[in-house]
N, C-alpha and C positions, 0 to 999 in steps of 0.2 A: 503510492499502496492508496490510491484511491478516497483517500481519507479529508480532502482538501473541498471538497463540492459545497462547503460551508465552513464559514470562522465557527468556532468553537470557544465560549466564554461565558463568564456569569449570565445569569438570569438574563434578557431583555424585559422591554418595557411588562410588566403583569398585565396580564389579559385576564382578568374573572370571567369574562365568557365562556373562553374558548378552553379554560385552564382544567387538563386533567391529569389526577395526581401518579395514575403510573403512564403517562405518557401517551397519547397520541389518541386518538377512539371519541367517543360521546360518555359524557357521563352519563351514566341509568341510574344511580344511588346518590344520598348524602357521603358528601366528604368532609374530613374536617382537615384544616390547616394551621399550625401552632406555630412553623419555621417565621413568623413574622406577627401581624396581629393575628386573631385566633378569631377566626371564620367558620362557620357551620354552612355549607355551602351546597342545595339543593339543585336535583336534576335539572331544573331550568335557570339554573344560575342565582336563583333568589338566596339572599344570604337569610338567616335566621337571626330574629331579633333577639338582644340577651342585653342583661344592666351587664356593671363595668365585673362587680362583683362573680355574677353569674358565670359571666366568660373565663375569671379566675379561676373559681372551681374548675368550668369546663376544659382551662388548661393544665391546672394542675394533674386533673385524670386523664388529660392526654398526653401530660407528657411521662404519664405512670401505665400507660393505655394495658389492658390487660393483666394489671395487678392489682391490689387492692390497699385502697389508701384510708387511710385511718380517719375519724372524724379528726381527733386529734391533730394530725398532720393536715389538716387542712383548714385546721381554725390557726395554727403556728404559721399558712403561707396566707392566709388574710389579713390579718393583724399584728402585729408588734404586743400590743396590749388588748389582748380579746375583751368584749362587752360582756357582760353575764346572760346576754343573747345569744351567743356567741354558736352554739350547740341546735338552737330552734333557725339561727337565718342562716347556717348552711341548710338544715333542709329546705327549707324556701328556696336559696339557690336551686339546689338539688330538684326540687318541683318544675323552677321558672326553665331548667334547664330540657327535663322530660317533654314540657310542653311545647318545647321548640324542636325535638326529635320525632322522626316518624317511630309510628307505631311498636315496630319491628325492631327499632334500636335496642341494646339493650344495655341500660342500665340498671346494674343490680346494687338492691340497698341490702348488705348484710348485718351481719351481728355489730360489730366495729367500725365500718364504715362504708365506701363503694368501691363499686368496680365497675368500669366500664370495657365491658368487652367489642371489640371493634377488632373487621380483618384489616391487618396490615396494609392491603394497597388501597385502606380508604382514608389513611393517618400521612401527610405527608413529613412526619419526624422518620414513622415508621418502613416509609418506603425511602426516603435517604439512608437509611441504617442498612439498609437491604441492599441497595444498589452498592453502597459502599462496601459491602462484605463482598460481594458476589463481583467488585472487580479486580478485590486484590487474589481473588482468586482467576484469573481470565489470565493466560498465556499472553494473548494476541494484544499487545497496548493500542491496537487502534479498540479492540470493542470494551480495553478497557477504561480508555478514555472517552467514549461514548457514556459508557455507565457514570463516571462520575460527573461528565459534562451535563447530566439527566437530575443525578443527585442536588449538583450545587443550583440549578436552575428552581429548586423548591424550597430556597430561602429567599426571603421578602425582606427580610429585616430583622430586626432582634428579635428573638420568640418571646411570645405572647406578649407583644410591647404592649397591646393597648389595653394590658391587664395589672391593678395596684398587689403580682404576687410580689412579697418581699420574703426574708425569712427563710424558711427549709427549703424555698427553693433555690435560692442565689449558687449550691452548689452543684444543681442541676444546671441550670442555664450555664454555670464555670463548664461545664462536663459540654455539653453541645457547643459551647467554643472553638473549642479542643478538638471538637471531631469536624468541624467546619475547617478548621485552618489542617488537619491532617490532610483531609478530603483534596483541599486547595493544592497543599505540597504534590500529593499523592498524580494530580491532575498535571499538573504544571511539570514533574517528573514523565508522564507518557507521552507529554508533547515536544518534549524535548528528545526525546526516542525516538518519535517517530521525522523528527526535522523538521518541526514547525515552529521554529523559534519565532517568528514573526507574531502568528496568532498566539502565542505565550506572554511578548514583550507586555501589552497594554494591562492583564490584568494582573501579572507580578506588581508593575508598578503599582495601582492601585492598593496592590496587598502590601507592601512595604509602606504603602502612608499609612495606611489602617492599622500596620501592626509593626513599626517600627522595630523594634527590640527582639525578631526573630528571626535569626542569622540564616538561617535557609531560603525563606524569601529574597534575601539580597544575593546568595549566593545563586540561584536558579535567576535573577534578574541580569546578573553580570554573565552567567555562561549562556544565557540565549542573546546579549547585545557581542559579544565578543566573537561568537557564531556568526553572526551576521556581517562582524566585521568592523562595529562599532565599537574599537577599543577604547577612544577616547570617553564615551560614554561610560563602558564599563568600570574603568580606572574612577569618574565622578561618580559612579556608584560606590563601588568601594570607598572614595573619602566620606561619601554622606554617612555611610554604614558605620564608620569608625568613629566620624564625631558624634555619633548618636549614640553610640555605647560608651563610646566615654564621657559625655555632658550626662548621659544618665545611669550607668552601672559603673562610673569609674574602670570600664574594662578595655582591653586592646580587641578585636576581632579575633576569632577563633582559627585551628590552625589551616580549615577548609578554605576560608576567606582569604587569607593570606598566602597561601599557597598558588590560587588561580590568581589571586592579584601580580605577582612575581611572572607565573606563564604569562598574563599577559601583557606585560613590564617587556617580557625576553622575546616577545613577538609572536608567541603560540596560540593556536588557534585550538582549545579544546576540543578533540571527535566527542560526537554524541556516544553517550554509556551504551552499552550491551544491554537490551531489556533484563531488567530484573527479572529472577525466575518468579514463575508464576507461587503463590502460595498453595501449596494443595488443595484438593477441590474437598469439602466437608462433605463426611457420609451424611447420609439421610435415606434411611432404610425405612420410614416411616411410610405405612399405608397412606391414600389420600386423606384430605382432611375431610371432615364428616356435615356436607351442602348441608343438610336437613335438622342438625347438632337442635334441639331444643331442652331446655331448662337444666336440672343440676345445678342450680346459681350456690348454694353453699360449697356442693362440693366438690367444683370448679374451684372458686375462691380457697377452700383448705389445701389441695392440691399444689395451686397456686404456691400460697405460703410456705407449705412442704419442702418444694421443691424449689424456691428462690427465697431470701431473703425478702420481707414485704417490703412495699415503699422502695425498693433500689432500681434502679432505671435496669433494662435489660441489657445483658452482656460484663455489667461490674456485678450484680446484684449478689453475688457469693464471694464478693472479694469484702463486702462491708461488714458493718458490726464485727460481734465477736467472730473470731478465726474457729471453723469448724474442725472438727480434729477425722469426720468419719465422713465420708458418700450419704447423702440421704435418700433414704430408702424408705419409698410409699406403697400402699399395698389396698388396689381397690377391692373390695370383695363384696360378695353375691352371688343368688341361683344361676344357674344357666339360662339366658337370654336377659339378662336383668340391665343390660348395654352395657358393661364392666368394658369391653376391649372399641368401645364408641367412646365411650370415657376418656380414655387413657392416650385415645390416638387423637383426641381432642385437646385437649391439654399438653401433651407432647408437644403439638405445633402451635402452639401459643407460646411456650415455653423455647422453643428452636435458636432465638436471638444470645438465650444464657447459655447455649452452649454452641458454643461456634466451631467446635472440634468435631459437633456430628454428632447424628443419633443413628444409635445403633435398633434394633428388630426383630426382636427371636421370639417363634409360635412354642411353644415349651410342648406340646401335645399334637401329634402327626396324627389325627382323626380317628381310624377304628382301632388304629397300632397304641395309642394310651403315651403316656406321660413319653417322654424323648430324654435321654441320657445323656447328664452332662457333661459328657467325656463329648459327645457327639455334636451337643451344643456348641461347647468351646471350640471346638473345629471349626462351626458355622461364622463366630464370632471374629477367631485370630486371622481366617481368610477374607472378612469383611476389613478387618484393620492391615493386613497384607495380604493385597490380592498379587503377590509375585512368589508367595512364600508357596515351597515346595514340600518342606520337610516340617513338621508338627512332633511336638515330643510326643513319646509314646505314652506317659502316661496320664491320669486324671491330674497329678500332681502340677506336675512339670507343664500341662497347658493349662492350669490354674494362675500359675506362678508366670506363664509368659504375659500370661492376659494382665495380670495388674502391674507390670513392669511397661506393656505397650501404650497403657491409660493411666501412667500414673502420673504425667505431667500434663494431662489435657483434660477438658472440661469437656466430656462425653453426656449424653443421654443415654440408657440401656431400657429399653421397654422390652420386659419380658413377661408376653402375654396366655395367660391361663396356663399358670404356673400350678404343680399339681400339689409342691409343700418346699417346706423350706428347707429339704435335704438338696432338693433339686435347686435352687435358688442360690444357696449359699456359694456352691461354688464358683457364680457368675458376678460377683461381688469386687465391684472396684476396690482398692485398699489405703483410695486415697480423697482426702473432700473435696476435688477439684471436681468429679464425677456425681449422677446421681440416678438413682437407679426407681422405675415404674414400673410395681408389678402390676398383675390383674391374678386374681386367685377366686377359686371358689368357696373358701375358707380363709379364716384367718393364720398369717404367717408370724403369729407373737414370739416364737422362736429366734426370728432373726432381731439383729443388734440394734437396737434405736428407732425401730420400724414406725412410722405413722400408718394406723387404717384408717382406711375411706368406705362404710359398710354401704352399699345400695341398695336401697328399696326398692318397689313402683314410684313411678313419678306422680304426679298429680292429675284429678284430673282433667284442670286446663293444661297440663305440659302433652298431657297424651293425646289430648284433640289437636292438640298443635303439631303432634309428629304425624297424626292421620292426616290433617288437612293437606302438610307438608308433601304430601306423599298421594295420597288419593285425590287431591284438589280441595283448595278453598271453600269454592264456592257447590260443592257437591257436601261436604262435608254440611255444611253449614244451613245447605237446603232441607236434609233429614234430620234434625237433630236428635230425637227420639230415636231413629235409626245407628247413629253414631255415637250414640250412649250404651246403647245393645253391643254392640259392636266393641265397645272400648271395654264394657263387663263384662262379654263372654272370653276379652283377650286377655281378665285378668290384671290389668292394665304394665302387662309386659312387652314390653321395647320390643321386642324379636319378635312375637306374635303382633302386634299392633304394625309393627313393618311389613309383615307378610300378609296382613288383612289389606292394608291400603293398596300393595303393590297388587294383590289379585282385585282389587277395584279398577286399580289407575289399568288394568289390560281388558276390563269388558267396562269400557264410556258408557255403555248404555244400562249396565245392567241396576237396578235397582237396588239400593243399600240396604231395606228392606227385605228384601228376597234375600242377602249375602247375613245378615243379621237371622232371620230364620234360619238361616241351614246351619248357623253357630250357637243357637239355642238349643243343639244336640248334643249332652252330654257325650256322650255315646261315639258322635262322627265330628265331633271339636278339633280334635288333633287330626283328621285324615284333610279338615277342610285350611287350618294353618300350614301350608305348606306349597310353595311355590319354587321351579329352580332348582339352583342349590340351597336354598334354605327351607328348615324344617323344624321345625316346633321338636315334634317327638323325635328327630335323629337328632339333636340337642340333648333332648335327656338322656336319649339311650346311651350316650357316650359315656356320660355319669353313671348311670345305672351300671352300664354294665364292667366299669372298671372297679365298683364296690367287692368288697369280701362278700362271702353268701349268706353270712348273718346276717350283714348291715340291710342287704338285698331282702331278704325275707322281712326285716323289721319296716321295711319301704313298702313291701308289697302290700303289708297287712296294715296297715295304718292309712292305703289308700282306700283299701277294702271297705274300711271302720267309717270313713268319711268325715273323723272329726275337725272339728273345728280347729281346736287348739290340742295338745298330748301331753300329760305327765307321766315319769317314768313308769311309775305304776299300772297304770291302762296298759302299755305298751309291754310290760312284762307280762299283765292278762293275755293279751293278744296271741305273744308269742310265747304264753306255754313255760317261759324261763323266771329265773330268780333275778329281781327287780337289779340287783347289778349288772349282771348281763344283759336286762333293758338299756341301763343307763348306757352302757360302752357303744352299743349298736344305735343309739340315739346320737352319742358324741359323733361318730362316726360320720353320720346323714348327715350332720351339722358340716361338717368339717369337710364336707363333699359340695357343700352349698345347696342340697336335696331337703334340708328344713331349716327354719331360721331359730335360733334356743337365746333369744335376746331378750325374752320375756322372764321373770320371773314374778308367780302369784300371788295374793294374798299371806299363802300359807309358806311361801317361801320356797315351793315348787318352782325349778327349772318348768316351762312349757315352749313347747317343743309347735311351731306353725308349717303347715306347709303352702307352698301355693297351690291355687285352684287348678291350674292347667297341668301342675305337678302329681295331684289327686287324681286329675283324669289318666294321667299314663302309670302311676301307682295302680291305680284298680284295673288298669287295661292287662299291667304284666301280673295281678292277682289272678284275675278269671284263667290267665293262659297258663302259669305255672301252678297255682296251687289249685290241689283235687277238690269237685264240690263237698267231701266231708271234709277235705282239713282247713275250707272257708268257713262251713257250719260251725266246726270246733273253736275256732279261734273265736269268731261271733257269739259263740255261749259262753265259752271263759269271760270273756269282756263283759257280758250281762250280767253272769252270775258274782263278779267280781263287786260292778256295781249295788246288786242286790245284798252282798255280805255287809259294804261298806255304808248302804245305807240303810239297814235294819239296827243295825249298832250304831248309829249317827245320827238318830232323829232324836235322843233323850234330851235335847232343850227344846225342840216342837212340840205342841197337842198329837195328838193321835187324827187320823180323816175321820172325819165324822160317819161314823157307821161301825157296826158289831166290830169290837175289837179283834185287829189283827194277830195270828201269832207273836210272841215274843223270843228274840234270840238277844244271848249273850255276846258280847263280841269283845276282840282284843284288837279293834283298830282305832290304836289311838288317833288317829287324825278328825274322827268324831267330833265335827263343831262346824257353829256355826261358820265361818270362816273357808271353814273346808268346801262345804256342801254349795258356798257363792262361787270357790273357784271351780270345780268341778260341775255346776249347774249345764255346763251346755252337753260336757259329757253324760253326763246322767239323764239329761232329755235325750240324747240321740240312741243310748242304749235302750230307752222305752222303745224308738222306733226300730229298734234292729232286734228287741228282743219275740221272743213267741209267744201266744196271744195271755196265755196264763202267768209268764212272769213280768210281761208288759203291763196287764193288771195289775198286779202287787207294788211294781215298781214306780207305778203312776200315785196311786193308790196314797202309797207313803212319802210321795215326794209331795203334795198335793198341801199340807199344811204350810210346810219352807216356803216354797212358791209363792202362796196367799201372802204369808206373812212378810215379806221381802217385794209387796210388791210387782210380782210377774203378774198380775190378775188374768190378760190377754192368751198368755202363755199357758197358765195351768186349766184355763177352760180350753183352748185347744187341745194341749194335753190328755184330758182326762173325755172329749169328744170322739176323738180319734180314737182311744184306747179301748172306749166302751163300743166301738163300731166292730172292732176286729175282736173283744170278747170270747174267750169260747164255748158260752154258754149264757142263758138269758142270767139266771141270779148272779153272776159277776158284771155281766153290763148295767143291771139294775143297781148293785151295789157301787158302781161307777158314777152312775148316774145319781145318787144319792150322795155322793160326796161330790159332785158338781154343785150340785141345788143348792149344797151349804156353801162351796164359794161365792154362786153365787149372788144369795143372800146377804153376805158379809160383805158384799160390794155394792148392797141395795138395788141387786139388780137380777131381773127374772128375764132370761133371753132366750136360754135354750128352749125348746117344746120337750125336748128329752129328759130334761129335768124337771117336769111340773111335780113340785109335792105330793100335792092328790092324785096325782099318776102313779106316783112310785108309791102310795099310801095301798095303795086299791090292790096294789101286784102283791106287795108283802104280805098284808091280809088274807089274799086268795092262797098265796104260799106258805102261809101259814109260819111264819119267820116273824116273831113275835119281835125281836130284838130292832130287827131292820126297821120294823112297823115303828115303834118308837119315835129313830132317828127320824124316820117321814115326820108322824104328826111333831117332832118338834118342833120339823125345818116349816109344817103349816102355819105352825104357832107363830115361827117367826116372819114368813109370808106378810099374814092377819095383822102383824103388829106396825109393818112397813106400810102398809097400807090405811094404817089410823084407825084397827080394830082392835083396838086394846083388851075388850071384854071377851070376845071370842080368842084372843091371842092368850088370854091367862086362863080359860078353861080350858084350853089344848096343852097349854104348858104344863098346869098342873097333871094332868092325865098322864103326859109324857113322865114327870115327877116319880108316879107312882108306880112306872113301869121301870125306871131306870133305877128304885131302891130293892124292886122286886128282883132283877138281875143281879145288882150288884155291882152296875157300872156305873163308877164316879164321875170319869170323864162326861158318859150323857147326863147326868144327873146334875151335873156343874152348869154343862151347856141350857137344861132347862130351866134350873133356879135362874140363872142369868137373863132368861127372856121373861121369866114370870116376874122379876122386878122392874125389867122395862116396862111391861103390862101396868104393875101398879105405880108407876112412875107416870104413864099417862094416864090413871085413873085418878091420882091424886093420893093416894093411899100412902104417902112416907113412913108412917108406923112400918106398914106391912113392908116396906122397902128397905128399912134398916135391918125385921126379923129377917130376911131373905138374905140380906148380901151378910149378915156375921156368920149365917150357919154355913153362907159361900166360902167365906174369908177362912173360918174352920176346914173345911175341907179341901181348901185349896193347899193352905197349912202345911196338911197332914201327906197331901200328895204332890207329885212333883208337876202340876198346872197352875205352874205360878201366874200366866198370865192373866186364869180368870181371877188370881185374887186383885190384878190391876183394876178388872176390868168390876168389881163388888166397891171397889175404894172410889173410883171414880164414879158408881151409882149410888154410895152415900152422898158423896159430895154435892152432886144433882139432887138429892132430895132435903139435904139441908140447905141448899139452895132455893127449891121452891118453896120449903120455909120459912124463907125472910130471915137463914142463920148465913149471913154470907161468908163473915171473918170463915164461920166452920166450913165450909165447904171448900172456900182456898187455901183450907189447910190439906182434907183430901186429895184434893186437885195436885198438890205439890208431890203427895206422898206417894199417889200414884205416878206422877214423873220421874220420880224418881226409882222407883220400882221396874220402870221399865225400864231405864236407862241401862238399871242393874243385870233386868235379862236379856236387853240387847233387842227388846221386845219396842218392832218400832209404830205399829198402830197406834198400842198403846198411850207413848208418850205424845202422841200428832191429835189424838181424841182429847188427853184428858189437858192440852194446850190449850185447845182451842175454848173447852170451857172453864179454864184459868182467864182467859181473855172476858168471855163473856163477865163472869166475876167482877173483876176490874172494871169492865166498863160499868156495873150496876152499883160500882162504888165512889164512879165520878174519877177513877183514877184513868185517865182516856190515857198519858201516852204509854204507859204499862199495859193496857189492856191493846196498845194499837200494836206495841214491840212484841205482843207474846202470838197476837194473827196473823202478824208479817212472818215472823221465826214459823208457825204453822203452815201458814198457805206455801211456804217453801218445801219444808218438810211431805206435805201431800204431794208437789208438785214432782219432787225427787221420787217420790214412791211411785208414781204414774198413779195417785187415787183421785181421778175426777170428782169423785163422790165428795171425798173431806175436803179437796178444793173449795167445792160448790157452797158446801156450808159454813167455812172460812169466810166466803166472799158476800153470803147472806149477811154472817154477824160484821163483818166491818160497814157493810150498809146499814145497818142500825146503828152500829157505832156514829157513821158520820150522818148519819140525821138526826141522831141525839145533841151532836154537837152543830147542829144548822148550818151544814154541809149539802146541801140538795145536790147541787151535779154530783160530787163525790159519791153519793148514797144511793143516785140513779146508776152510776158506771158500774159499782159493787153488783147492784139487784141482776142488772143487764149479764153483769160475765156468770153469778149464779146462774142463771138461765141458761146460761151459752154449754153447763156442763152438768145441771142438773137432769137427771131423768125423774125419779121419785114424783109420783101426780102429787101426793100432800106437799113439798117444796116447791112444786113449779106455784101451784096456788096459790099459796103463801109468799113468796117472792111478786109473782104478777100483779098481786093485791096491795104488796107493798109500793111496786111501780104506781100502779092507779093511782094510790091514795096521797101519793108523797106532794106534797101541797107546803104553801107559806106553812098554813096550821097545824099542819103534823111534823116541823121540822123543831127541834128543840125541848124534844120530850127530858120529862124527869128520868135521871139516868138509872141506866138499868130498864125502862118501864118495857120499851119496845121488844127489847130483846126475853125478857122472862114470861115476854105474853106471848109474842110470836113462833115460838119455839118450841117443839116437841119435846118434853119431859124426858121420857124413854128413850128410845129410839132402837132396840132392840141391841144387838150385838152392840150398836156404833153408836150407845149411851153416852 
């Protein structure tokens, strides 16, 4: 048969320089060897250097390659009596392994352990298993023998013999020895079938010496010798077998050995047995594995655990541990283009050895025709299992029953790609636990029994960049990092979009990436750019969109039209002009179709929906194409009006904007609260941009106190500046700038030329708007105080007080009293401060402006502190902090906390002072208030100076200068740094703070 060109037997002397695991060819990547000493071999033949324990950890990972291995299992494999440092030791060994492997190697850290992800052809154990499995399916004994010969040559000794593995690895070693023995038996059978007895004898003699209790080896050796005419040696072999079995086990040889002995004694020569029928070739309908697969480490690990028992070796994983009673069903979910099918194919290839009877693959949708019917899907499955079958059952139930019968005792993996819903899948499920089902679907299939759901989000930036590099070229992508970042951002990190972008770049190697990035920056044309060949982001989205019912399609379009970052049911209901319950149903339909993510619940307990950026582009396209101009305007107007309605009734917990009072409205909006406003901030700010000018002005002005109170200072400034430019008339614009001036002064800055209080006062005086004049005059007074002119500030504040009293404007009056109190503080008129504060506290208590009560209480504390009554000041500050917390008024708490730290420092209670300052600095940082941080750092500098810590004090004063913009504070911090010497360090407690800081400070007092 042409098979005797070279003898076949167990491995020749091992040549580490010429070895290639897959047999023949030049090794071009790192390979792993565990069937003998553990070796990591680089392409040049060099072996990686590892300690014994690190080799042991690597061996345990290789013995369970592509399967999660828990830390506990590694510990048990390394030590019979683990040391207290076992976990950290394992981490050290993992680090050693990572250093020995190339950067592209995939050794993943999971929550519970580690996963070594390797190609099967790179590990000798996995190649051995594959060759043995393929040999069993070969009809030709010559080809089967060659595969077995290749498999056996991979064995170089005892598995992992140069490692101290014990304990839990013992069962794995025993299993491998059984597999080796089985492969040797099968190899000898194939040689005997081919009439190659001479080639078989040497190996069989060796095998019977190593495993004298295995009768099959003795039988094969007797058979080979008798066929070669060496009857005496055959009978001697029988006697040796009988002696060993008697001596060791106390038993006689089995019937096959006895029958063969009788035949040899009778002078017969057993003929070669006819070739055993080949096992059926296992089905493998899977698409090709993904060569450039990156990331998804946690998801891969979860799927591997779900589809097979963790830490169990291939092919027997599902036979260990608690016996399952139903098939494993795992569903990968996510929006179109997120990489569900790619992940499913990757994982399906990794678990192929666990399902030796094959892998079936079905596309559950047929392009533009939509979801396929279970009836036709079952026909495809049945023909895959029975290629020669001519007649199939005529009913759906009959086909499902036949399918369950055919797979009942088989270990199959069934991959159902792009399922439309649980009803489509339920007829395709096996009835026994030997098989498993892996489904991809845009929505969850939670009604399937015992399902494990693995949702997919966009990959990390590093993973997305690695994917782009794999397609467009690593050198090219890394050569233009900023352009690459822009391309990934424009793709929304969606894997399908990144693949298309990479393919387009690959087809034009001379095209600068920045050119493509610029083209993708155009939102209107972005989807046009993300198409090549048969891949098209828009087409993928359209398939999902076209399958939706009419109401859900309209909801999708209108969400794209509004362009909201996230959506609650009420805002979708406003856009659609329907009841909230109908909007909820539409949003749920979109979520089940993978077109909205619905995994968030906001601070109010509202479900929130998000749409991927590219889906939003597509939705906006559909709105432009399918909604009339009047319909688009009406939808946006409904959203803006609903936002206004809710904000008008939802600002009761906040002061009004610093301008003549806006009209008050009663509201039945029960969600009006700080929490609701915080949850809906993005929607409300978007509504300002979508509103007509007059509505935009009102909405922005009403929102400004809320935004300022929660530290969104840049956002509120940008919002008001933008609205002022769009205002429908000059007065609206100037009133908006008046609100902006108050916000900027609140944060101790006057950046916007359009919000200059002097210009605003001149305009309102000229226009005869006395009420607005009072607020502009107050803004000027506040600026005077901030710039260190308390006398001028007091004069203007008193004029403003008179005007607000005449206008009966309580809010304006409280603001003016606060500014006057700050001026009195800076002038050292503490009795006047107390008078102003008592009046202010009375007014604040009678009204709903609790934040002013907090300010006046804090101001009383400052006056007491400056008068030397520090303990009294501490009580005022504590009361101010308690009131601020009760109101949820963050700025009041932060400022009073800083003042409390100053008081503790003045009394020499340095630890209490330091605790208060540290807490205060954190709160200012979290609120994004740089000015408050700066003043806290100044106070910390003074505290360090008083404690004799000059270097620490310098650091704090420098940090103050890095943040503060107000000239007065900059000069004070600079002076402290200039004068900081040994003579300045260690002053009397509180002397520096009380002498150096302004006592008032207007709003920030």
